[in-house]
Z-matrix of the N, CA and C atoms (Angstrom, degrees):
N
C 1 1.461
C 2 1.531 1 112.47
N 3 1.306 2 117.22 1 -7.73
C 4 1.455 3 118.67 2 179.67
C 5 1.511 4 111.13 3 175.01
N 6 1.300 5 116.43 4 -170.40
C 7 1.455 6 121.09 5 -178.32
C 8 1.519 7 108.84 6 -151.60
N 9 1.314 8 115.03 7 167.02
C 10 1.457 9 119.96 8 174.47
C 11 1.515 10 109.23 9 -139.59
N 12 1.288 11 115.57 10 148.43
C 13 1.475 12 118.95 11 172.88
C 14 1.529 13 109.31 12 -115.13
N 15 1.323 14 116.28 13 17.63
C 16 1.464 15 121.57 14 178.48
C 17 1.510 16 110.58 15 -127.44
N 18 1.297 17 115.28 16 -163.85
C 19 1.461 18 122.18 17 -177.74
C 20 1.529 19 111.18 18 -71.81
N 21 1.316 20 116.72 19 137.06
C 22 1.456 21 122.00 20 175.29
C 23 1.532 22 108.27 21 -98.50
N 24 1.322 23 116.05 22 128.85
C 25 1.463 24 121.45 23 178.21
C 26 1.519 25 107.02 24 -106.23
N 27 1.318 26 116.23 25 117.95
C 28 1.463 27 119.58 26 -174.24
C 29 1.523 28 111.38 27 -111.02
N 30 1.330 29 114.53 28 175.79
C 31 1.463 30 121.78 29 178.16
C 32 1.522 31 111.68 30 -76.03
N 33 1.325 32 117.89 31 -20.65
C 34 1.470 33 121.34 32 -168.69
C 35 1.524 34 115.37 33 -97.55
N 36 1.325 35 117.85 34 8.19
C 37 1.463 36 119.61 35 -172.48
C 38 1.524 37 115.08 36 -104.58
N 39 1.331 38 117.41 37 22.23
C 40 1.473 39 119.77 38 173.62
C 41 1.520 40 108.60 39 -65.42
N 42 1.327 41 116.13 40 135.28
C 43 1.462 42 121.51 41 -176.79
C 44 1.522 43 110.70 42 -114.34
N 45 1.301 44 114.81 43 146.94
C 46 1.464 45 119.93 44 177.47
C 47 1.526 46 109.26 45 -55.67
N 48 1.322 47 116.00 46 130.49
C 49 1.465 48 121.49 47 -178.48
C 50 1.515 49 113.88 48 97.12
N 51 1.346 50 117.70 49 -15.33
C 52 1.466 51 120.26 50 177.22
C 53 1.523 52 110.58 51 -60.11
N 54 1.329 53 115.32 52 146.18
C 55 1.457 54 120.88 53 165.92
C 56 1.526 55 108.34 54 -80.62
N 57 1.323 56 115.72 55 149.44
C 58 1.461 57 121.56 56 177.13
C 59 1.523 58 107.59 57 -109.48
N 60 1.338 59 115.37 58 124.89
C 61 1.454 60 121.46 59 -176.74
C 62 1.527 61 108.25 60 -122.13
N 63 1.321 62 116.07 61 130.70
C 64 1.463 63 121.85 62 174.73
C 65 1.517 64 106.85 63 -102.54
N 66 1.327 65 115.48 64 126.46
C 67 1.458 66 121.57 65 -171.90
C 68 1.525 67 108.68 66 -122.63
N 69 1.337 68 116.52 67 122.27
C 70 1.462 69 120.91 68 179.62
C 71 1.518 70 111.95 69 112.95
N 72 1.330 71 115.24 70 -174.12
C 73 1.463 72 122.03 71 -174.88
C 74 1.526 73 110.46 72 -87.34
N 75 1.321 74 117.31 73 108.90
C 76 1.463 75 122.57 74 178.44
C 77 1.523 76 108.85 75 -67.09
N 78 1.336 77 116.44 76 127.57
C 79 1.458 78 121.43 77 177.19
C 80 1.512 79 114.75 78 71.37
N 81 1.316 80 117.34 79 8.66
C 82 1.466 81 120.34 80 -176.48
C 83 1.519 82 113.49 81 -63.04
N 84 1.319 83 116.23 82 -47.16
C 85 1.461 84 119.83 83 -179.61
C 86 1.529 85 110.78 84 -59.77
N 87 1.323 86 116.71 85 -48.76
C 88 1.456 87 120.60 86 -179.62
C 89 1.514 88 112.48 87 -63.18
N 90 1.325 89 116.60 88 -37.88
C 91 1.465 90 120.40 89 177.40
C 92 1.520 91 110.45 90 -63.70
N 93 1.335 92 116.80 91 -39.72
C 94 1.463 93 120.65 92 176.37
C 95 1.524 94 111.60 93 -62.03
N 96 1.332 95 116.36 94 -43.16
C 97 1.461 96 120.51 95 178.04
C 98 1.530 97 110.38 96 -62.22
N 99 1.331 98 116.90 97 -44.31
C 100 1.465 99 120.71 98 179.42
C 101 1.529 100 110.32 99 -61.40
N 102 1.334 101 116.63 100 -42.84
C 103 1.465 102 120.58 101 -179.77
C 104 1.523 103 111.67 102 -61.97
N 105 1.322 104 117.01 103 -36.44
C 106 1.470 105 120.54 104 177.80
C 107 1.524 106 111.52 105 -76.87
N 108 1.316 107 117.26 106 -50.78
C 109 1.465 108 120.91 107 -169.59
C 110 1.521 109 114.27 108 -85.12
N 111 1.318 110 117.40 109 -22.48
C 112 1.461 111 120.66 110 -176.64
C 113 1.525 112 111.68 111 -128.10
N 114 1.332 113 115.79 112 26.95
C 115 1.460 114 121.01 113 -178.07
C 116 1.514 115 113.11 114 -57.34
N 117 1.338 116 116.58 115 -37.37
C 118 1.467 117 119.78 116 -179.57
C 119 1.525 118 111.71 117 -66.00
N 120 1.330 119 117.20 118 -33.69
C 121 1.468 120 121.19 119 178.48
C 122 1.535 121 111.55 120 -73.80
N 123 1.342 122 115.69 121 -24.12
C 124 1.463 123 119.73 122 -179.91
C 125 1.525 124 112.55 123 -79.32
N 126 1.341 125 117.15 124 -29.36
C 127 1.462 126 120.62 125 -177.42
C 128 1.525 127 109.81 126 -58.87
N 129 1.305 128 115.17 127 134.52
C 130 1.461 129 120.51 128 -175.87
C 131 1.518 130 112.06 129 96.02
N 132 1.359 131 115.98 130 -24.37
C 133 1.466 132 120.57 131 176.88
C 134 1.527 133 111.18 132 -105.57
N 135 1.335 134 115.14 133 -30.07
C 136 1.464 135 121.77 134 -176.66
C 137 1.532 136 107.67 135 -133.22
N 138 1.333 137 118.47 136 136.05
C 139 1.468 138 119.80 137 179.15
C 140 1.533 139 112.09 138 -60.01
N 141 1.321 140 115.38 139 146.57
C 142 1.463 141 121.65 140 -177.58
C 143 1.531 142 112.32 141 -56.94
N 144 1.343 143 117.88 142 -38.33
C 145 1.465 144 120.01 143 -178.34
C 146 1.534 145 111.52 144 -66.88
N 147 1.330 146 117.32 145 -32.09
C 148 1.467 147 120.79 146 176.45
C 149 1.526 148 109.79 147 -68.03
N 150 1.322 149 116.25 148 -42.00
C 151 1.471 150 120.65 149 177.81
C 152 1.521 151 110.28 150 -61.83
N 153 1.329 152 116.68 151 -46.62
C 154 1.469 153 121.16 152 -179.36
C 155 1.531 154 110.72 153 -61.02
N 156 1.318 155 116.76 154 -44.36
C 157 1.466 156 119.46 155 179.68
C 158 1.528 157 111.24 156 -65.08
N 159 1.322 158 116.80 157 -40.66
C 160 1.465 159 120.97 158 -179.48
C 161 1.523 160 112.17 159 -62.72
N 162 1.319 161 117.33 160 -28.75
C 163 1.475 162 120.31 161 178.83
C 164 1.524 163 111.92 162 -60.99
N 165 1.324 164 116.72 163 -27.40
C 166 1.469 165 120.08 164 -179.99
C 167 1.528 166 112.67 165 -72.31
N 168 1.340 167 116.91 166 -15.59
C 169 1.461 168 120.27 167 -176.18
C 170 1.532 169 112.50 168 -62.96
N 171 1.324 170 117.81 169 -28.62
C 172 1.466 171 118.43 170 -177.38
C 173 1.526 172 112.50 171 -72.65
N 174 1.325 173 117.19 172 -9.16
C 175 1.467 174 119.99 173 177.63
C 176 1.523 175 111.84 174 -92.87
N 177 1.323 176 117.14 175 -0.61
C 178 1.465 177 121.54 176 -176.26
C 179 1.525 178 109.60 177 -116.63
N 180 1.340 179 116.26 178 59.94
C 181 1.459 180 119.79 179 -173.68
C 182 1.534 181 114.01 180 -116.41
N 183 1.317 182 118.19 181 3.21
C 184 1.462 183 119.68 182 177.60
C 185 1.526 184 110.19 183 -82.80
N 186 1.338 185 115.36 184 138.43
C 187 1.463 186 119.55 185 177.61
C 188 1.537 187 111.95 186 -107.22
N 189 1.330 188 117.43 187 4.07
C 190 1.467 189 120.75 188 -170.03
C 191 1.529 190 112.15 189 -60.06
N 192 1.333 191 118.13 190 -52.10
C 193 1.471 192 120.08 191 -177.28
C 194 1.526 193 111.04 192 -61.93
N 195 1.320 194 116.75 193 -42.44
C 196 1.463 195 120.15 194 179.31
C 197 1.519 196 111.07 195 -64.29
N 198 1.326 197 116.62 196 -45.54
C 199 1.465 198 120.48 197 -179.58
C 200 1.523 199 111.13 198 -60.02
N 201 1.319 200 117.12 199 -41.71
C 202 1.463 201 120.45 200 178.83
C 203 1.529 202 111.42 201 -66.60
N 204 1.330 203 117.08 202 -33.52
C 205 1.470 204 120.59 203 -179.68
C 206 1.522 205 112.34 204 -69.85
N 207 1.340 206 117.52 205 -30.26
C 208 1.472 207 119.68 206 -172.84
C 209 1.524 208 113.87 207 -107.42
N 210 1.307 209 118.47 208 -1.68
C 211 1.471 210 122.16 209 -170.61
C 212 1.528 211 114.47 210 -58.15
N 213 1.306 212 118.21 211 -26.78
C 214 1.470 213 120.01 212 -177.33
C 215 1.526 214 113.53 213 -82.83
N 216 1.326 215 117.49 214 -5.59
C 217 1.459 216 120.31 215 -173.29
C 218 1.529 217 114.52 216 -112.89
N 219 1.325 218 117.92 217 -16.44
C 220 1.464 219 120.44 218 -168.12
C 221 1.527 220 112.70 219 -107.76
N 222 1.327 221 115.39 220 154.36
C 223 1.465 222 121.12 221 172.30
C 224 1.519 223 111.30 222 -89.05
N 225 1.318 224 116.00 223 -35.34
C 226 1.453 225 122.85 224 -175.79
C 227 1.518 226 109.66 225 -138.11
N 228 1.343 227 115.78 226 143.42
C 229 1.458 228 122.32 227 169.68
C 230 1.516 229 107.51 228 -136.39
N 231 1.322 230 116.50 229 141.19
C 232 1.463 231 120.39 230 176.67
C 233 1.513 232 108.27 231 -151.62
N 234 1.333 233 117.15 232 132.51
C 235 1.455 234 119.98 233 -179.68
C 236 1.521 235 110.67 234 -83.87
N 237 1.318 236 114.64 235 142.37
C 238 1.469 237 121.09 236 -178.15
C 239 1.520 238 108.12 237 -93.77
N 240 1.310 239 116.81 238 117.63
C 241 1.456 240 120.82 239 -179.95
C 242 1.530 241 108.35 240 -122.08
N 243 1.327 242 117.67 241 -119.33
C 244 1.460 243 121.30 242 -178.86
C 245 1.528 244 110.69 243 -64.30
N 246 1.318 245 115.75 244 135.46
C 247 1.463 246 120.74 245 -176.08
C 248 1.507 247 112.32 246 91.40
N 249 1.330 248 116.21 247 -8.16
C 250 1.453 249 121.57 248 173.42
C 251 1.513 250 114.80 249 72.39
N 252 1.315 251 113.90 250 -161.54
C 253 1.456 252 120.72 251 -173.48
C 254 1.523 253 111.40 252 -67.61
N 255 1.324 254 118.00 253 -33.14
C 256 1.464 255 119.45 254 179.57
C 257 1.528 256 111.23 255 -69.38
N 258 1.335 257 117.40 256 -36.19
C 259 1.464 258 119.32 257 176.31
C 260 1.523 259 110.37 258 -68.05
N 261 1.322 260 117.90 259 -38.53
C 262 1.468 261 120.45 260 177.49
C 263 1.529 262 110.49 261 -63.12
N 264 1.324 263 117.15 262 -42.25
C 265 1.469 264 120.50 263 176.05
C 266 1.527 265 110.20 264 -61.71
N 267 1.317 266 116.27 265 -43.29
C 268 1.471 267 121.29 266 178.12
C 269 1.528 268 110.83 267 -59.13
N 270 1.331 269 117.45 268 -42.08
C 271 1.465 270 120.83 269 -179.10
C 272 1.525 271 111.65 270 -66.96
N 273 1.330 272 117.97 271 -38.90
C 274 1.470 273 120.91 272 176.12
C 275 1.526 274 109.81 273 -65.03
N 276 1.318 275 116.69 274 -46.54
C 277 1.470 276 121.12 275 -179.50
C 278 1.520 277 110.46 276 -60.71
N 279 1.315 278 117.03 277 -48.25
C 280 1.462 279 121.82 278 -177.48
C 281 1.527 280 111.26 279 -64.18
N 282 1.331 281 116.87 280 -46.61
C 283 1.470 282 120.55 281 -178.80
C 284 1.523 283 111.52 282 -64.60
N 285 1.336 284 116.50 283 -33.00
C 286 1.463 285 121.27 284 -176.99
C 287 1.526 286 113.07 285 -88.42
N 288 1.328 287 117.41 286 -12.74
C 289 1.464 288 120.44 287 -176.36
C 290 1.512 289 113.05 288 66.02
N 291 1.341 290 115.98 289 33.51
C 292 1.467 291 122.52 290 -179.88
C 293 1.521 292 108.57 291 -129.86
N 294 1.320 293 116.53 292 162.42
C 295 1.457 294 120.85 293 170.34
C 296 1.523 295 108.35 294 -92.13
N 297 1.316 296 115.65 295 150.97
C 298 1.462 297 122.02 296 171.99
C 299 1.523 298 106.95 297 -119.43
N 300 1.318 299 115.61 298 121.89
C 301 1.464 300 121.90 299 -179.69
C 302 1.521 301 107.63 300 -106.28
N 303 1.345 302 115.99 301 121.93
C 304 1.460 303 120.64 302 -177.53
C 305 1.526 304 110.11 303 -125.44
N 306 1.327 305 115.21 304 154.89
C 307 1.465 306 121.68 305 175.11
C 308 1.520 307 108.47 306 -94.77
N 309 1.314 308 116.41 307 128.26
C 310 1.462 309 121.32 308 -176.77
C 311 1.522 310 111.99 309 -55.02
N 312 1.335 311 117.35 310 -40.03
C 313 1.470 312 121.46 311 -175.17
C 314 1.531 313 113.29 312 -83.00
N 315 1.324 314 117.92 313 -2.01
C 316 1.463 315 119.90 314 -174.50
C 317 1.528 316 113.34 315 -81.93
N 318 1.319 317 117.71 316 -15.43
C 319 1.458 318 121.03 317 -176.92
C 320 1.527 319 110.19 318 -78.32
N 321 1.337 320 116.28 319 125.03
C 322 1.464 321 119.70 320 177.01
C 323 1.529 322 108.44 321 -86.59
N 324 1.316 323 116.45 322 120.98
C 325 1.462 324 121.41 323 179.80
C 326 1.522 325 108.08 324 -120.69
N 327 1.338 326 116.26 325 126.66
C 328 1.460 327 122.09 326 -179.49
C 329 1.525 328 111.13 327 -58.40
N 330 1.320 329 115.59 328 150.73
C 331 1.467 330 120.98 329 -178.40
C 332 1.531 331 111.91 330 -61.49
N 333 1.348 332 117.42 331 -40.31
C 334 1.473 333 119.49 332 179.33
C 335 1.517 334 111.01 333 -63.39
N 336 1.329 335 115.86 334 -39.96
C 337 1.464 336 120.30 335 178.43
C 338 1.524 337 109.47 336 -63.36
N 339 1.330 338 117.42 337 -45.25
C 340 1.468 339 121.22 338 178.97
C 341 1.521 340 111.25 339 -58.30
N 342 1.331 341 116.37 340 -47.02
C 343 1.470 342 120.54 341 -174.67
C 344 1.528 343 111.42 342 -65.47
N 345 1.319 344 116.10 343 -43.86
C 346 1.466 345 119.09 344 -176.09
C 347 1.521 346 111.31 345 -74.29
N 348 1.327 347 117.79 346 -43.55
C 349 1.465 348 118.64 347 179.98
C 350 1.518 349 110.96 348 -66.80
N 351 1.320 350 117.43 349 -35.14
C 352 1.461 351 120.50 350 177.24
C 353 1.531 352 110.96 351 -65.65
N 354 1.328 353 116.39 352 -38.35
C 355 1.467 354 120.86 353 -178.11
C 356 1.524 355 112.37 354 -64.16
N 357 1.347 356 116.77 355 -29.77
C 358 1.477 357 119.96 356 -179.06
C 359 1.528 358 111.47 357 -110.41
N 360 1.338 359 116.27 358 7.73
C 361 1.471 360 122.57 359 174.33
C 362 1.531 361 113.12 360 60.14
N 363 1.338 362 116.30 361 52.26
C 364 1.464 363 120.66 362 172.56
C 365 1.525 364 109.35 363 -123.69
N 366 1.311 365 115.88 364 153.81
C 367 1.464 366 122.66 365 -178.01
C 368 1.526 367 109.02 366 -89.09
N 369 1.338 368 119.20 367 116.14
C 370 1.463 369 120.72 368 -178.38
C 371 1.530 370 113.69 369 -62.78
N 372 1.333 371 117.40 370 -22.58
C 373 1.466 372 119.99 371 179.28
C 374 1.529 373 111.88 372 -75.95
N 375 1.338 374 116.49 373 -13.53
C 376 1.470 375 122.01 374 -179.27
C 377 1.530 376 110.88 375 -116.65
N 378 1.319 377 116.04 376 26.23
C 379 1.461 378 122.46 377 -172.66
C 380 1.523 379 110.48 378 -119.32
N 381 1.333 380 116.02 379 144.62
C 382 1.472 381 122.29 380 177.29
C 383 1.524 382 111.31 381 -33.20
N 384 1.332 383 116.49 382 125.50
C 385 1.475 384 120.05 383 -174.62
C 386 1.518 385 112.87 384 -137.76
N 387 1.334 386 117.64 385 33.04
C 388 1.471 387 118.76 386 175.09
C 389 1.518 388 108.64 387 -54.48
N 390 1.327 389 115.43 388 141.49
C 391 1.458 390 121.40 389 -174.16
C 392 1.514 391 112.23 390 98.82
N 393 1.327 392 116.23 391 -4.82
C 394 1.460 393 123.02 392 -179.29
C 395 1.534 394 108.58 393 -114.60
N 396 1.314 395 117.61 394 140.78
C 397 1.464 396 123.26 395 -177.92
C 398 1.525 397 109.68 396 -120.58
N 399 1.340 398 115.41 397 138.38
C 400 1.459 399 121.76 398 165.50
C 401 1.526 400 105.94 399 -98.25
N 402 1.317 401 116.86 400 126.34
C 403 1.459 402 121.09 401 177.87
C 404 1.523 403 109.24 402 -129.60
N 405 1.326 404 115.86 403 149.64
C 406 1.460 405 119.64 404 170.72
C 407 1.521 406 108.30 405 -118.65
N 408 1.324 407 114.73 406 146.16
C 409 1.465 408 120.11 407 -173.18
C 410 1.527 409 108.47 408 -145.17
N 411 1.328 410 115.99 409 139.40
C 412 1.458 411 119.81 410 177.03
C 413 1.532 412 109.31 411 -67.50
N 414 1.344 413 117.43 412 152.41
C 415 1.472 414 119.36 413 -179.95
C 416 1.523 415 113.17 414 -52.95
N 417 1.315 416 117.94 415 -35.02
C 418 1.457 417 121.08 416 -177.67
C 419 1.516 418 114.36 417 -67.55
N 420 1.321 419 117.91 418 -21.02
C 421 1.466 420 121.63 419 -179.84
C 422 1.529 421 112.98 420 -106.57
N 423 1.330 422 117.89 421 -2.43
C 424 1.463 423 120.11 422 -174.84
C 425 1.527 424 111.95 423 -59.01
N 426 1.322 425 118.23 424 -49.36
C 427 1.466 426 120.31 425 -178.26
C 428 1.520 427 111.50 426 -61.19
N 429 1.334 428 116.93 427 -40.33
C 430 1.467 429 120.17 428 179.21
C 431 1.522 430 110.90 429 -63.64
N 432 1.329 431 116.19 430 -41.79
C 433 1.464 432 120.30 431 178.09
C 434 1.529 433 110.43 432 -62.77
N 435 1.321 434 117.03 433 -48.02
C 436 1.462 435 120.41 434 -178.39
C 437 1.527 436 111.63 435 -63.74
N 438 1.331 437 117.36 436 -37.43
C 439 1.466 438 120.66 437 176.61
C 440 1.520 439 111.11 438 -64.23
N 441 1.334 440 116.67 439 -39.54
C 442 1.469 441 120.90 440 178.83
C 443 1.528 442 110.24 441 -64.69
N 444 1.309 443 116.76 442 -42.92
C 445 1.461 444 120.60 443 179.07
C 446 1.531 445 110.92 444 -64.14
N 447 1.336 446 116.49 445 -42.70
C 448 1.464 447 120.23 446 178.55
C 449 1.529 448 110.73 447 -63.96
N 450 1.325 449 116.63 448 -40.84
C 451 1.467 450 121.37 449 -179.80
C 452 1.528 451 111.04 450 -58.06
N 453 1.322 452 116.25 451 -37.93
C 454 1.470 453 121.03 452 -178.65
C 455 1.530 454 112.59 453 -92.29
N 456 1.329 455 117.51 454 0.60
C 457 1.464 456 120.84 455 179.74
C 458 1.517 457 113.42 456 66.42
N 459 1.331 458 116.39 457 34.43
C 460 1.467 459 121.39 458 -177.57
C 461 1.525 460 109.00 459 -97.46
N 462 1.335 461 116.91 460 123.59
C 463 1.473 462 120.41 461 -179.78
C 464 1.521 463 110.01 462 -66.68
N 465 1.316 464 114.85 463 149.16
C 466 1.462 465 119.77 464 -176.62
C 467 1.527 466 109.79 465 -162.46
N 468 1.328 467 114.81 466 160.27
C 469 1.463 468 121.94 467 175.39
C 470 1.520 469 108.12 468 -139.80
N 471 1.320 470 117.53 469 132.09
C 472 1.462 471 121.26 470 168.93
C 473 1.519 472 104.74 471 -86.82
N 474 1.345 473 116.29 472 112.17
C 475 1.466 474 119.37 473 -168.42
C 476 1.516 475 114.61 474 -107.67
N 477 1.347 476 118.16 475 -15.24
C 478 1.456 477 118.13 476 -177.94
C 479 1.508 478 113.57 477 174.06
N 480 1.351 479 114.60 478 -158.97
C 481 1.463 480 121.93 479 -176.63
C 482 1.521 481 110.52 480 -136.10
N 483 1.319 482 114.36 481 157.18
C 484 1.461 483 122.16 482 172.42
C 485 1.523 484 107.76 483 -90.86
N 486 1.333 485 116.55 484 132.72
C 487 1.459 486 120.98 485 -179.54
C 488 1.526 487 109.82 486 -130.12
N 489 1.321 488 115.41 487 168.18
C 490 1.463 489 120.31 488 172.78
C 491 1.523 490 108.25 489 -59.98
N 492 1.312 491 117.25 490 141.30
C 493 1.461 492 119.03 491 -179.62
C 494 1.508 493 112.36 492 173.03
N 495 1.335 494 114.15 493 -151.84
C 496 1.452 495 119.12 494 -171.88
C 497 1.518 496 113.39 495 -136.19
N 498 1.329 497 117.16 496 29.35
C 499 1.456 498 120.01 497 174.42
C 500 1.511 499 115.00 498 92.83
N 501 1.333 500 117.28 499 26.33
C 502 1.464 501 120.74 500 -179.21
C 503 1.529 502 111.07 501 -105.52
N 504 1.331 503 114.72 502 160.02
C 505 1.464 504 121.33 503 168.46
C 506 1.525 505 106.15 504 -110.34
N 507 1.320 506 115.87 505 124.58
C 508 1.464 507 121.91 506 -177.73
C 509 1.525 508 107.32 507 -114.29
N 510 1.327 509 115.38 508 117.89
C 511 1.463 510 120.94 509 -178.67
C 512 1.524 511 108.59 510 -99.43
N 513 1.338 512 114.83 511 125.11
C 514 1.471 513 121.59 512 -177.09
C 515 1.523 514 111.09 513 -110.24
N 516 1.323 515 114.87 514 150.90
C 517 1.455 516 121.86 515 174.91
C 518 1.510 517 111.18 516 -90.42
N 519 1.331 518 116.14 517 -178.09
C 520 1.465 519 121.89 518 -176.38
C 521 1.517 520 113.50 519 -59.93
N 522 1.328 521 117.49 520 -31.68
C 523 1.464 522 121.57 521 -177.48
C 524 1.524 523 112.62 522 -92.21
N 525 1.327 524 116.20 523 7.69
C 526 1.457 525 120.16 524 -180.00
C 527 1.512 526 114.52 525 87.28
N 528 1.342 527 116.62 526 2.45
C 529 1.464 528 119.78 527 179.33
C 530 1.534 529 110.04 528 -76.16
N 531 1.329 530 115.71 529 146.11
C 532 1.463 531 120.46 530 177.71
C 533 1.521 532 108.70 531 -78.08
N 534 1.335 533 115.90 532 124.16
C 535 1.463 534 121.75 533 179.17
C 536 1.524 535 110.33 534 -93.81
N 537 1.324 536 116.25 535 -46.25
C 538 1.461 537 121.94 536 -176.45
C 539 1.518 538 109.43 537 -146.81
N 540 1.322 539 116.08 538 144.33
C 541 1.465 540 122.15 539 169.39
C 542 1.518 541 107.10 540 -118.75
N 543 1.310 542 115.75 541 123.29
C 544 1.463 543 120.86 542 178.94
C 545 1.519 544 107.44 543 -104.20
N 546 1.328 545 115.95 544 114.67
C 547 1.463 546 120.33 545 -179.65
C 548 1.526 547 111.69 546 -130.35
N 549 1.333 548 116.15 547 15.98
C 550 1.465 549 121.16 548 173.56
C 551 1.524 550 107.74 549 -146.21
N 552 1.325 551 115.78 550 165.25
C 553 1.456 552 119.73 551 -175.49
C 554 1.525 553 111.64 552 -67.38
N 555 1.319 554 115.01 553 154.15
C 556 1.457 555 123.28 554 -174.31
C 557 1.525 556 109.62 555 -103.09
N 558 1.326 557 116.29 556 137.55
C 559 1.462 558 121.82 557 170.86
C 560 1.521 559 107.29 558 -86.61
N 561 1.324 560 116.21 559 127.29
C 562 1.463 561 120.41 560 -177.07
C 563 1.523 562 111.42 561 -59.03
N 564 1.330 563 115.37 562 140.52
C 565 1.461 564 122.08 563 -179.47
C 566 1.530 565 113.08 564 -63.89
N 567 1.324 566 117.21 565 -25.55
C 568 1.467 567 120.28 566 -176.76
C 569 1.526 568 111.79 567 -58.59
N 570 1.344 569 116.75 568 -29.64
C 571 1.471 570 119.66 569 -177.06
C 572 1.524 571 111.73 570 -67.37
N 573 1.332 572 116.87 571 -26.92
C 574 1.467 573 119.97 572 178.85
C 575 1.519 574 111.07 573 -58.97
N 576 1.329 575 115.77 574 -35.24
C 577 1.456 576 119.25 575 -176.08
C 578 1.519 577 111.71 576 -71.31
N 579 1.321 578 117.06 577 -39.79
C 580 1.464 579 119.47 578 179.06
C 581 1.533 580 111.00 579 -75.37
N 582 1.311 581 117.22 580 -27.02
C 583 1.472 582 120.09 581 177.74
C 584 1.521 583 111.92 582 -69.92
N 585 1.359 584 115.74 583 -25.71
C 586 1.467 585 119.11 584 178.86
C 587 1.507 586 109.81 585 -73.74
């Protein structure tokens, strides 16, 4: 489908010691879908203006400009689609043969996403997230990457590190306790709504 004469950045090149950065709106795509398809169920739980604004999220799903802005700083890039940001982290970990350890509270989630996902009882970290990128970056390039993201006004969260392991995502709490270990693929939360 194409060719490159430059460096290829793949999903499998996360290195032990890399920082893990989530770039873009977590759960934005899924929140937009919920606002369109389940807007009537949201009324009374979420203000109409929040629902209307959330509908615009499904138009912001391209990662091309962001990927081009950060390509010189990262070891790995992977777009978060079905299964959300946690599935994207799982795919990077699995492809790289490393564990990814993240802090539960480190993920920045927009207020509209929080309100809508809470109203329908879905986890934004396990929700359609096209337009969001998982990237890994060596410590020496972290500041440069973060400066580039700030320069372009792109939201981001440094959520964890890549460690030696076997392809798992390990979610830690504030005290360092393990909350969840993800070692298999995730079913997207959006399906729960249609199953009801």
